[in-house]
C-alpha positions in Angstrom: 0.0 0.0 0.0 1.6 3.3 -1.1 0.8 6.3 1.2 1.0 10.1 1.0 1.1 12.5 3.8 -0.2 16.1 3.5 0.3 18.9 6.0 -0.2 22.7 6.2 1.6 23.9 9.3 5.1 23.4 10.8 3.7 21.4 13.6 1.8 19.3 11.2 5.0 18.7 9.2 6.8 17.4 12.3 3.9 14.9 12.8 4.0 13.9 9.1 7.6 13.0 9.3 7.1 11.1 12.6 4.3 9.1 11.0 6.3 8.5 7.8 9.3 7.3 9.8 7.1 4.4 11.1 4.8 4.0 8.0 6.9 5.1 5.0 5.2 7.4 2.4 5.7 10.5 0.3 5.3 13.8 2.2 3.7 17.0 0.7 3.7 20.4 2.3 1.3 23.4 1.6 3.0 24.3 -1.7 0.5 23.4 -4.5 -1.5 21.7 -1.8 -4.9 21.4 -3.5 -3.4 20.2 -6.8 -1.2 17.7 -5.0 -4.0 16.3 -2.9 -6.4 16.0 -5.8 -3.6 14.2 -7.9 -2.8 12.0 -4.9 -6.4 10.8 -4.7 -5.9 8.8 -7.9 -2.2 8.0 -7.4 -2.0 6.6 -3.9 -3.7 3.8 -2.0 -4.0 5.9 1.2 -3.9 9.6 2.0 -3.1 10.9 5.5 -4.0 14.6 5.9 -2.9 16.6 8.9 -5.3 19.4 8.9 -9.0 20.3 9.5 -11.5 17.7 8.3 -13.5 20.3 6.5 -10.6 21.2 4.2 -10.1 17.6 3.1 -13.9 17.1 2.5 -14.2 20.2 0.3 -11.2 19.3 -1.8 -11.9 15.6 -2.3 -15.7 15.5 -2.4 -15.9 16.0 -6.3 -13.4 13.1 -6.7 -15.3 10.4 -4.7 -16.5 7.5 -6.9 -17.2 4.4 -4.9 -15.8 2.6 -1.8 -14.5 -0.2 -4.0 -12.1 2.2 -5.8 -11.6 5.2 -3.6 -8.4 5.4 -1.6 -8.3 5.3 2.2 -8.4 8.8 3.7 -7.4 9.5 7.3 -7.4 13.0 8.9 -5.3 13.9 11.9 -5.1 17.2 13.9 -1.6 18.6 14.0 -1.1 17.4 17.6 -2.0 13.8 16.6 -4.8 13.6 19.3 -7.3 12.2 16.9 -6.9 10.0 13.7 -10.2 10.1 11.8 -11.1 7.4 9.4 -12.8 9.6 6.8 -13.2 7.5 3.6 -13.0 3.8 2.6 -12.9 2.6 6.1 -13.2 -1.1 5.3 -12.2 -1.9 1.7 -9.7 0.9 1.4 -8.3 0.1 4.9 -8.8 3.6 6.4 -10.1 2.1 9.7 -6.9 0.1 10.2 -4.7 3.0 9.0 -6.4 5.3 11.5 -5.7 2.9 14.3 -2.0 2.6 13.1 -1.6 6.4 12.9 -3.2 6.9 16.3 -0.8 4.3 17.8 2.2 6.2 16.3 1.0 9.7 17.3 -0.2 8.6 20.8 -3.7 9.7 20.0 -7.1 8.0 19.5 -8.5 6.5 16.4 -12.0 7.8 15.5 -14.0 5.0 13.7 -17.6 5.6 12.8 -18.5 2.6 10.6 -21.6 0.9 12.2 -20.3 -2.6 12.3 -17.1 -1.6 14.0 -18.9 0.5 16.5 -21.3 -2.3 17.3 -18.6 -4.9 17.3 -20.2 -6.9 14.5 -18.6 -8.8 11.7 -18.0 -6.7 8.6 -18.0 -8.9 5.4 -16.2 -6.3 3.3 -13.3 -6.3 5.8 -13.6 -10.0 6.0 -13.3 -10.3 2.1 -10.3 -8.0 2.0 -8.5 -10.0 4.8 -8.9 -13.3 3.0 -8.4 -12.0 -0.6 -11.9 -12.4 -1.8 -13.6 -10.4 -4.5 -17.1 -9.1 -3.8 -19.3 -9.9 -6.8 -22.4 -7.8 -5.8 -21.4 -5.2 -3.3 -24.8 -3.6 -3.4 -26.0 -6.5 -1.2 -23.5 -5.8 1.5 -25.7 -3.2 3.2 -28.4 -5.8 3.6 -26.1 -8.3 5.3 -24.5 -5.7 7.6 -28.0 -4.3 8.3 -29.2 -7.8 9.3 -26.3 -8.3 11.7 -26.7 -4.9 13.2 -30.4 -5.6 13.8 -29.6 -8.9 15.6 -30.8 -11.1 12.7 -29.1 -14.3 11.8 -27.2 -14.7 8.5 -26.5 -18.0 6.8 -23.0 -18.5 5.3 -22.8 -21.2 2.6 -19.5 -22.7 1.5 -17.9 -26.0 0.9 -14.6 -24.8 2.5 -13.7 -25.7 6.0 -14.9 -22.3 7.2 -14.6 -22.9 10.9 -10.9 -23.7 10.5 -10.0 -21.3 7.7 -12.0 -18.3 9.0 -11.9 -17.8 12.8 -14.2 -14.9 12.6 -17.0 -17.1 11.2 -16.4 -19.7 13.9 -16.7 -17.0 16.6 -19.9 -15.6 15.1 -21.4 -19.1 14.8 -20.8 -19.7 18.5 -22.6 -16.4 19.2 -25.4 -17.8 17.0 -25.2 -14.7 14.7 -24.4 -16.9 11.7 -24.8 -20.5 10.6 -22.1 -22.1 8.5 -23.8 -24.5 6.0 -22.7 -26.5 2.9 -23.5 -25.2 -0.5 -25.9 -28.1 -1.2 -28.1 -26.5 1.5 -28.0 -23.2 -0.3 -29.6 -24.7 -3.4 -32.2 -26.4 -1.4 -33.1 -23.4 0.6 -32.8 -20.5 -1.8 -34.5 -22.0 -4.8 -37.6 -21.4 -2.9 -38.6 -18.1 -1.2 -36.4 -17.3 1.8 -36.0 -14.1 3.8 -32.8 -15.2 5.6 -29.9 -13.1 4.5 -27.0 -15.2 3.1 -23.3 -15.0 2.2 -21.9 -17.5 -0.4 -18.2 -18.2 -0.4 -17.2 -20.1 -3.5 -15.1 -19.8 -6.7 -17.6 -21.7 -8.9 -19.6 -20.0 -11.7 -22.7 -22.1 -11.3 -23.5 -20.3 -8.1 -25.2 -17.3 -9.6 -27.6 -14.5 -8.7 -30.3 -16.0 -10.9 -30.6 -18.9 -8.5 -31.9 -16.6 -5.7 -35.3 -14.9 -5.5 -35.3 -11.1 -4.7 -36.8 -11.9 -1.2 -33.4 -13.2 0.0 -30.4 -10.8 0.0 -27.4 -12.8 -0.9 -23.8 -11.6 -0.9 -21.3 -13.5 -3.2 -17.7 -13.6 -2.1 -15.2 -15.1 -4.7 -12.0 -16.3 -3.1 -9.1 -15.4 -5.4 -7.4 -18.8 -5.7 -7.1 -19.4 -9.4 -3.9 -18.8 -11.3 -4.0 -18.8 -15.1 -0.9 -19.6 -17.2 -0.8 -18.2 -20.6 1.4 -18.8 -23.6 1.0 -17.2 -27.0 2.6 -16.5 -30.3 4.5 -13.2 -30.7 2.4 -10.0 -30.8 -1.0 -11.7 -30.2 -3.7 -9.1 -29.6 -5.4 -8.7 -26.2 -8.9 -9.6 -27.4 -8.4 -13.2 -28.4 -6.2 -13.9 -25.4 -8.8 -12.5 -23.0 -11.6 -14.3 -24.8 -9.6 -17.6 -24.6 -9.0 -17.2 -20.9 -12.6 -16.3 -20.1 -13.8 -19.3 -22.2 -11.6 -21.7 -20.3 -12.8 -20.3 -17.0 -16.4 -20.7 -18.1 -15.9 -24.3 -19.3 -14.3 -25.2 -16.0 -17.2 -23.5 -14.1 -15.0 -20.9 -12.4 -16.1 -17.3 -11.8 -13.7 -14.8 -13.4 -13.5 -12.8 -10.1 -11.8 -15.9 -8.6 -8.8 -15.2 -10.8 -5.8 -14.4 -8.6 -3.1 -13.8 -11.2 -2.0 -14.4 -14.8 1.4 -16.1 -15.2 3.8 -16.5 -18.1 7.5 -16.9 -18.8 10.1 -14.1 -19.1 10.2 -14.5 -22.9 6.5 -13.4 -22.9 6.7 -10.7 -20.2 6.5 -7.9 -22.8 3.6 -9.3 -24.8 1.0 -6.5 -25.0 -1.9 -8.9 -25.3 -1.0 -10.7 -22.1 -0.2 -7.5 -20.3 -3.5 -5.9 -21.5 -5.5 -9.0 -20.4 -4.1 -8.9 -16.9 -4.8 -5.1 -16.6 -8.3 -5.4 -18.0 -9.2 -8.2 -15.6 -7.5 -6.3 -12.7 -5.1 -9.1 -11.7 -1.3 -9.0 -11.4 1.0 -10.5 -14.1 3.5 -12.9 -12.6 6.6 -13.8 -14.5 7.8 -17.3 -13.7 11.6 -17.8 -13.9 12.6 -20.3 -16.5 14.8 -22.2 -14.1 11.8 -22.9 -11.8 10.1 -24.6 -14.7 13.2 -26.6 -15.6 13.3 -27.9 -12.0 9.8 -29.3 -12.2 9.3 -33.1 -12.6 7.1 -32.6 -15.7 6.5 -36.4 -16.2 5.4 -36.9 -12.6 3.0 -34.0 -12.8 1.5 -35.4 -16.0 1.8 -32.1 -17.8 1.4 -32.0 -21.6 4.8 -31.1 -23.2 5.8 -29.9 -26.7 9.2 -30.2 -28.3 8.2 -27.3 -30.6 7.4 -25.1 -27.6 10.7 -26.2 -26.1 12.6 -25.2 -29.3 10.9 -21.7 -29.2 10.9 -21.0 -25.5 13.5 -23.3 -23.9 11.0 -25.0 -21.7 8.7 -28.0 -22.3 5.7 -26.3 -20.8 4.6 -22.7 -20.6 1.0 -22.2 -19.6 0.5 -25.3 -17.3 3.9 -25.0 -15.6 3.4 -21.3 -15.1 -0.1 -21.7 -13.6 1.1 -24.5 -11.4 4.1 -22.6 -10.0 2.1 -19.3 -9.6 -0.4 -21.3 -7.5 2.3 -22.3 -5.1 2.4 -25.8 -6.6 -1.3 -26.2 -5.9 -3.8 -28.3 -7.9 -3.8 -28.3 -11.7 -7.4 -27.8 -12.7 -6.9 -27.7 -16.4 -3.8 -28.7 -18.4 -3.1 -26.5 -21.4 -6.0 -25.8 -23.7 -5.0 -24.8 -27.2 -6.6 -21.9 -29.1 -5.3 -20.4 -32.2 -1.8 -19.2 -31.3 -2.7 -19.3 -27.5 -2.5 -21.8 -24.7 -4.4 -21.5 -21.4 -4.0 -23.5 -18.2 -5.6 -23.2 -14.7 -4.3 -24.1 -11.3 -5.8 -23.5 -7.8 -4.0 -22.6 -4.6 -4.4 -25.2 -1.9 -6.4 -24.1 1.2 
């Protein structure tokens, strides 16, 4: 997370340097202040402003888009007595950043998000912690509202939730949530149900169309799928992206569960691969050739190609890359061939 500090007074400057010494970031003074703060809104993951809250609100208000994309904004007074989580408290991480800034300055964090104040589980914070994409964030308010009202929420997943997610186990003991298998979701929510639900699953077949409007359902997609891509030189982005999405669809995997795209150093500058990763908002991971060479390809049962080896120096590109990017997880799909493109999928192990 890259951070920027903004201050207007000498005392505020001293505090900014103290904070940055513990939590590194770029520091801006009052020179060209408004322009720098506005530019920083789109450049940094988090902004720490040492000044009056009203100043920050007036400058940034026209730039605010949505909590899924806005940076974290924390405001402190120049003495560091209060660190206010102003914007993107959960998904942006402003609540945690405010607590950190307060701990450094010796002040108090001011957190106003309802679930934090009430001590209830916040599923957007939960999703961020466990690297899950939120498919339909509009439903989040219904889930949070139910918990705040003391209503029970059903959580459906085939993962070992009680072991993987301690927060859910804690809430289940409090009888605020029930952890149930996905099979129960299909039984319960294909008929009318008013019990709010959260679904945690990578699979595409769990879709909004399954559920009637009477039941608010939040879909969380764990980012566990690593796609390996190989292609001919100068392939365009469109066919690469279409091939990847088609492979995901055929394997029944939701695109939001994609964690990364991986390829070899020889393909690291391919604009089609770079563009696909950028458009799907996932990182591009370059797998060192020597790591592929060290794999026991025959034991893994990976398809090989002497032609590919002659062109790239390795027997496998897409499958080997997806497998290594997943931390040597589970190969879900060995390479699928499209015209000038190969796609493979692997899943991280829980």
